[in-house]
VOSEFI-779728 format. One line per 5 residues: number of its first residue (from 0); their letters; for each residue x, y, z of C-alpha. Coordinates in nm, 3 decimals, m for minus. Layout:
// residues N
NUM> A> X Y Z | ...
This chain:
// residues 204
0> MIRSK> m0.003 m0.018 m0.011 | 0.099 0.330 m0.096 | 0.188 0.612 0.227 | 0.070 0.943 0.217 | 0.070 1.250 0.443
5> ICGVS> m0.222 1.489 0.410 | m0.035 1.870 0.421 | m0.143 2.252 0.509 | m0.461 2.086 0.738 | m0.570 2.399 0.904
10> DLATL> m0.947 2.365 1.062 | m1.115 2.125 1.271 | m1.398 2.016 1.028 | m1.072 1.925 0.741 | m0.888 1.717 1.015
15> KYIIN> m1.162 1.519 1.203 | m1.321 1.398 0.877 | m0.924 1.269 0.796 | m0.896 1.111 1.105 | m1.214 0.930 1.065
20> HNYTP> m1.160 0.824 0.717 | m1.140 0.507 0.608 | m0.853 0.533 0.449 | m0.668 0.814 0.692 | m0.290 0.815 0.563
25> QFIGF> 0.062 0.793 0.819 | 0.079 1.154 0.829 | m0.109 1.546 0.884 | 0.126 1.788 0.834 | 0.095 2.184 0.965
30> ICNYK> 0.234 2.472 0.900 | 0.368 2.650 1.192 | 0.594 2.902 1.127 | 0.596 2.998 0.775 | 0.355 3.291 0.718
35> KSKRY> 0.425 3.331 0.371 | 0.167 3.003 0.326 | m0.169 3.031 0.255 | m0.167 2.728 0.485 | m0.031 2.848 0.805
40> VNFDK> m0.200 2.829 1.151 | m0.116 3.021 1.366 | 0.024 2.908 1.736 | m0.315 2.989 1.919 | m0.519 2.788 1.603
45> LVRLI> m0.239 2.506 1.636 | m0.264 2.445 1.948 | m0.657 2.452 1.990 | m0.615 2.271 1.608 | m0.399 1.974 1.729
50> NVDKK> m0.555 1.925 2.056 | m0.732 1.579 1.872 | m0.735 1.195 1.896 | m0.442 1.125 1.648 | m0.513 0.768 1.633
55> NISFV> m0.258 0.572 1.432 | m0.162 0.844 1.252 | 0.160 1.058 1.321 | 0.086 1.489 1.302 | 0.416 1.688 1.174
60> AVLVD> 0.513 2.012 1.260 | 0.620 2.159 0.931 | 0.920 2.410 0.959 | 1.095 2.664 0.798 | 1.397 2.792 0.963
65> PENSF> 1.238 2.794 1.353 | 1.392 2.987 1.590 | 1.479 2.819 1.932 | 1.155 3.051 2.055 | 0.905 2.903 1.815
70> LEKIK> 1.043 2.551 1.904 | 1.064 2.638 2.281 | 0.699 2.727 2.218 | 0.560 2.408 2.056 | 0.800 2.215 2.277
75> NLNFD> 0.515 2.003 2.437 | 0.272 2.021 2.155 | 0.087 1.722 2.009 | 0.367 1.679 1.754 | 0.552 1.335 1.658
80> YYQLY> 0.764 1.467 1.356 | 0.921 1.816 1.292 | 0.976 1.854 0.918 | 1.252 2.113 0.836 | 1.316 2.303 0.585
85> DVSPE> 1.683 2.494 0.531 | 1.820 2.424 0.881 | 2.126 2.322 0.817 | 2.277 1.921 0.903 | 2.429 2.022 1.287
90> RTKII> 2.130 2.297 1.343 | 1.951 1.949 1.221 | 2.050 1.711 1.514 | 2.075 1.986 1.774 | 1.702 1.987 1.768
95> KEKYN> 1.651 1.626 1.738 | 1.824 1.556 2.067 | 1.703 1.855 2.266 | 1.360 1.811 2.179 | 1.344 1.450 2.063
100> KKIIT> 1.095 1.466 1.801 | 1.217 1.198 1.525 | 1.289 1.437 1.188 | 1.137 1.487 0.781 | 1.404 1.674 0.599
105> SLTIE> 1.312 1.812 0.354 | 1.480 1.895 0.090 | 1.380 2.158 m0.196 | 1.520 2.002 m0.565 | 1.621 2.190 m0.860
110> NKKDV> 1.878 1.986 m0.979 | 2.117 1.663 m0.949 | 2.328 1.796 m0.631 | 2.031 1.936 m0.445 | 1.934 1.633 m0.440
115> EKYKD> 2.245 1.443 m0.296 | 2.245 1.688 m0.003 | 2.035 1.424 0.150 | 2.347 1.202 0.176 | 2.461 1.466 0.510
120> YQDNS> 2.112 1.400 0.650 | 2.002 1.083 0.661 | 2.178 0.966 1.014 | 1.992 1.263 1.160 | 1.607 1.210 1.005
125> EIINF> 1.366 0.946 1.054 | 1.247 1.024 0.646 | 1.408 1.220 0.388 | 1.169 1.473 0.156 | 1.186 1.534 m0.171
130> DSKGY> 1.018 1.906 m0.282 | 1.033 2.137 m0.539 | 1.176 2.500 m0.500 | 0.813 2.608 m0.468 | 0.800 2.612 m0.011
135> EKSIK> 0.352 2.743 m0.042 | 0.350 2.738 m0.431 | 0.255 2.404 m0.568 | 0.559 2.304 m0.801 | 0.679 2.033 m0.994
140> FDHTL> 0.998 1.951 m1.029 | 1.197 1.639 m1.225 | 1.111 1.280 m1.037 | 1.372 1.144 m1.254 | 1.646 1.268 m1.046
145> LKDIP> 1.600 1.063 m0.738 | 1.609 0.777 m0.945 | 1.955 0.671 m0.835 | 1.861 0.734 m0.435 | 1.894 0.378 m0.255
150> SSINK> 1.573 0.209 m0.187 | 1.694 0.181 0.218 | 1.683 0.599 0.231 | 1.332 0.600 0.390 | 1.183 0.828 0.092
155> MIAGN> 0.909 1.070 0.082 | 0.812 1.326 m0.213 | 0.603 1.608 m0.272 | 0.565 1.929 m0.482 | 0.204 1.918 m0.679
160> IKIEN> 0.166 1.578 m0.710 | m0.225 1.541 m0.807 | m0.455 1.313 m0.771 | m0.425 1.104 m1.097 | m0.054 1.054 m1.037
165> IPDFK> m0.171 0.818 m0.696 | m0.121 0.490 m0.923 | 0.239 0.605 m1.068 | 0.386 0.545 m0.691 | 0.235 0.194 m0.734
170> NTSYI> 0.536 m0.012 m0.562 | 0.784 0.241 m0.516 | 0.886 0.304 m0.153 | 0.767 0.657 m0.179 | 0.585 0.852 0.067
175> VDVSG> 0.316 1.058 m0.083 | 0.292 1.371 0.034 | 0.044 1.622 m0.082 | m0.144 1.934 m0.038 | m0.224 2.175 m0.305
180> ALENE> m0.426 1.884 m0.475 | m0.713 1.873 m0.232 | m0.806 2.242 m0.210 | m1.079 2.366 m0.397 | m0.983 2.776 m0.605
185> KGMKD> m1.072 2.927 m0.273 | m0.770 2.746 m0.156 | m0.927 2.592 0.179 | m0.925 2.191 0.169 | m1.188 2.044 m0.061
190> INKID> m1.352 1.674 0.138 | m1.414 1.555 m0.133 | m1.090 1.552 m0.314 | m0.939 1.446 m0.003 | m1.164 1.149 m0.026
195> KFLNS> m1.159 1.056 m0.412 | m0.699 1.109 m0.287 | m0.732 0.858 0.012 | m0.927 0.556 m0.220 | m0.689 0.612 m0.438
200> VHNN> m0.382 0.542 m0.179 | m0.543 0.293 m0.069 | m0.637 0.081 m0.387 | m0.286 0.163 m0.540
C-alpha cells in the first residue's frame, strides 16, 4: 500500500474528517511558522486544532528555519515529527536531540546537486522529503533526478503531485506528500478531493 501525508490542514472539520476516514494517511502536516503560506496556522489556533485524538496518525510540525524561541513554544504540543526546511545538518541534529522528535528533512530540488544533500542529513532524519523549490506554491520538479537514491533511504516526495498521479507511485517506496491537489479554487481543503485521494492511495 502507498503511504501518504496530507499537508497544510488548518481547520478542525477537515482534520476530523481525515482522522475518521476509512483509509487514513500515515501523516498529517501543519504549517506552523511559515506565514507566507495560505495554509499557515497561528500558534493559538494550532494549540486548539491539534488537541485531538489522532488515533494512529503521526502529526507533523512543518517548520521553515524555525527560531529557537518558536521551538521552545511548541515543544509540548501533540507532534510526532518536525519537518524541517532550510535547517543545516548540524542544527538538525541539535533539534532532534533537544526536543526528542522524529525528523523529516525537506530538501528543495532543482538539480542533482540538491538531491545529493540527503547524504548530509540521513543520520539524523527518519525521513528525507524531496520537494520542489516552490515552498508555499505547488510547483513540480523532475522526479527522475531521484532515480539513484538507495532503496534503504526512507523517502517522501512532494511538489504538485495530483490525485491522478497516485498510481505512478505504486510499487515504489515513497511516502506521497500532497497539499495543493486537495484544495478548492479558494485554497481551502476540499473534503471530496481528500476522499478521492485517500481512496486512490488505498486502492493502489
